[in-house]
C-alpha positions, 0 to 999 in steps of 0.5 A, spaced: 214 474 651 211 479 647 213 481 640 212 487 637 212 489 629 214 496 627 212 497 620 211 502 615 218 505 616 220 509 610 228 508 611 231 504 616 238 504 618 241 498 621 248 499 621 249 492 618 252 492 611 249 485 609 242 489 609 239 493 604 243 498 600 250 494 602 253 501 605 255 501 612 248 504 614 245 498 611 239 502 609 232 499 608 227 503 605 219 501 606 222 497 612 219 493 618 222 491 625 220 485 629 222 486 637 221 480 641 222 482 648 229 485 649 232 483 642 231 484 635 227 478 632 227 480 624 229 486 620 227 486 613 222 489 607 215 491 610 211 487 605 215 480 608 214 482 615 212 476 620 206 477 624 207 479 631 203 480 638 203 488 637 203 492 632 206 500 631 205 504 625 211 508 623 207 512 618 213 513 614 218 515 619 225 514 619 228 509 624 235 508 627 238 504 632 238 508 639 244 512 640 250 510 644 253 515 648 260 513 650 262 519 654 259 523 659 260 526 666 253 525 669 255 525 677 255 532 679 252 537 683 251 545 681 252 548 674 258 553 671 253 558 668 258 564 670 264 560 667 260 559 661 258 566 661 265 569 662 268 564 657 263 567 651 265 574 653 272 572 652 276 568 657 279 562 655 277 555 657 282 551 662 282 544 666 282 548 672 274 550 672 273 542 674 275 544 681 268 548 682 264 542 680 268 538 685 266 543 691 259 542 689 259 535 688 262 534 695 257 538 698 251 534 695 247 529 698 247 522 695 240 523 693 241 530 690 247 526 686 242 521 684 236 525 682 241 529 677 243 522 674 236 520 673 234 527 670 240 527 665 239 520 663 232 521 662 233 527 658 238 524 653 233 518 652 228 522 650 232 524 644 234 517 642 240 515 647 239 508 649 246 506 651 250 511 656 257 511 659 258 515 665 264 517 669 266 519 676 271 525 677 268 530 681 269 527 688 277 526 688 276 523 694 276 515 696 269 516 699 266 521 694 269 517 687 266 511 690 259 513 692 259 517 685 260 510 681 255 506 686 250 511 684 252 511 676 252 503 676 245 503 679 243 506 672 248 504 667 252 498 666 258 503 662 261 506 668 268 509 668 272 510 674 275 517 673 279 519 679 284 522 675 280 528 672 285 533 675 289 533 681 285 534 687 285 541 690 287 537 697 294 535 693 295 541 689 302 541 692 304 534 692 301 531 685 305 524 686 301 523 692 295 524 689 297 519 683 299 514 689 292 515 692 288 514 685 292 508 683 292 505 691 286 506 696 281 510 691 282 504 686 281 499 691 274 502 693 272 504 686 274 498 682 268 493 684 263 499 681 266 500 674 268 497 668 273 502 665 278 507 668 280 514 665 285 519 665 285 526 663 292 526 660 293 534 659 297 540 661 294 542 667 291 535 669 296 529 668 302 528 664 304 521 660 308 518 665 302 519 670 297 517 665 301 510 664 301 509 671 294 510 673 291 506 667 296 500 668 294 500 675 287 500 673 288 494 668 291 490 673 285 491 677 281 488 671 278 495 669 279 497 661 282 503 659 280 509 656 283 516 656 282 524 655 287 525 650 289 531 646 284 536 647 287 542 649 294 541 646 298 536 642 301 531 647 302 523 649 295 521 650 293 518 643 300 514 643 299 512 650 291 510 648 294 505 642 300 502 646 295 500 652 289 498 647 285 503 650 278 502 648 277 510 646 282 516 645 277 521 647 277 529 644 283 528 639 283 535 637 290 536 636 293 530 632 300 529 629 300 525 623 303 519 627 297 520 632 292 519 626 296 513 623 296 510 630 289 510 631 288 508 624 292 502 625 290 500 632 283 498 635 282 504 639 276 508 637 277 516 636 271 519 640 270 526 638 266 531 642 263 537 638 259 539 644 266 541 648 268 545 642 262 549 641 261 550 648 269 553 649 270 556 642 276 551 641 278 548 634 274 543 631 277 536 631 278 534 624 274 528 623 275 528 615 282 527 616 281 521 621 276 518 617 280 518 610 286 515 614 281 509 616 280 510 623 274 508 627 270 515 629 265 515 635 261 521 636 259 523 644 256 528 648 261 529 653 255 532 657 258 535 663 257 542 667 263 545 665 265 544 657 259 541 654 253 541 658 248 538 652 245 531 652 243 531 645 247 527 640 242 529 634 245 536 636 252 533 636 251 530 629 249 537 626 255 540 629 260 534 626 256 535 619 257 542 619 264 543 622 268 537 622 267 534 615 263 528 616 257 526 612 250 525 615 251 518 614 258 518 617 255 522 623 250 518 624 254 511 624 259 514 629 253 516 634 251 509 634 255 503 631 261 508 633 259 509 640 258 501 641 265 500 638 268 505 643 265 501 648 267 494 645 260 492 644 256 489 638 249 488 641 247 496 641 248 501 636 245 496 630 239 493 628 240 486 626 237 479 629 239 478 636 241 485 637 238 489 643 232 492 641 234 499 642 231 504 636 228 511 635 223 513 630 224 520 627 219 525 625 222 525 618 223 520 612 230 520 613 236 520 618 239 526 614 234 530 617 238 530 624 243 534 620 238 538 615 234 540 621 238 542 627 235 544 633 229 541 631 226 535 636 225 530 631 225 524 635 218 521 636 219 515 639 224 511 643 224 503 644 229 501 649 230 493 651 224 492 647 220 497 651 217 504 648 220 509 653 219 515 650 
């Protein structure tokens, strides 16, 4: 197995507090990393680096763990340019626009859907994202949801069944029957291809009782819950997430003090998706409030064609620092280690011995440049599972 030494790293974010400056970022200066196959074999000062089969000179760049995007919707067809244009011209965002993508996705071939998934995953990889979660949710029939998950599972281990994205247009007059489908026949077909189950708990989608039934049925089939919670309005989503030990409650824009306290006291991660607020001109989530309360926060893209058509976690970091009260250190941690926690993983989002060999080099001396130079393509090299891929 080939070993690779990456040396002359100006600043190395490990996300291991036992390293370097002892902060949550575990920041090392004048550092090096040794990769052994798919794992990290050594991390430390460049002057003490062991020999390796191959060497790469970082030339004074910063290195960070690969980003972990724990929330995306990549199995879709078409786009919603007209909707975005109308929204930027004054029309409000609502959950109903999803139906446009449902129609396009149902009409697409498997090959077209897979080409889309590959395209956006490669786009994200070039920007430093090495771990991806993606969902179904644009088919809303048993056949279309299961094929979406089969396609997604060919490209990532983190696959989420989201038959409960909205009530299918086919069941607009009988939402209870659609919940029965999602928790029955559709779940049976989809569970073998997924790790997670999700539900959009929101006005215009599913209420708290429906969401509980859907997530509970998924747990009985071995799927672990996550939930779209409190995006457009106050609601029961966050409390339900904590009650059911969901890995993450995603969006978390409209929170009561009780919601914040529940997230701070439980294991459910608050996943914030600033691309959605940017693209809908909605109220920003208050990351500062969550962090000060002691909640664990993740940042993800929510990449989807309707409300957040970005695959760039660097962009989301810049938004979080500018508009959500996060420091550059907190935002980077949330887009790496925070995303890993939202997927209940400890092998990604960190650079320490035994972790997966996923890292990105930045064309900058410090990770702070991700927020300091927004919109600039700073990622100059990406290793995933020990292989340089971008």
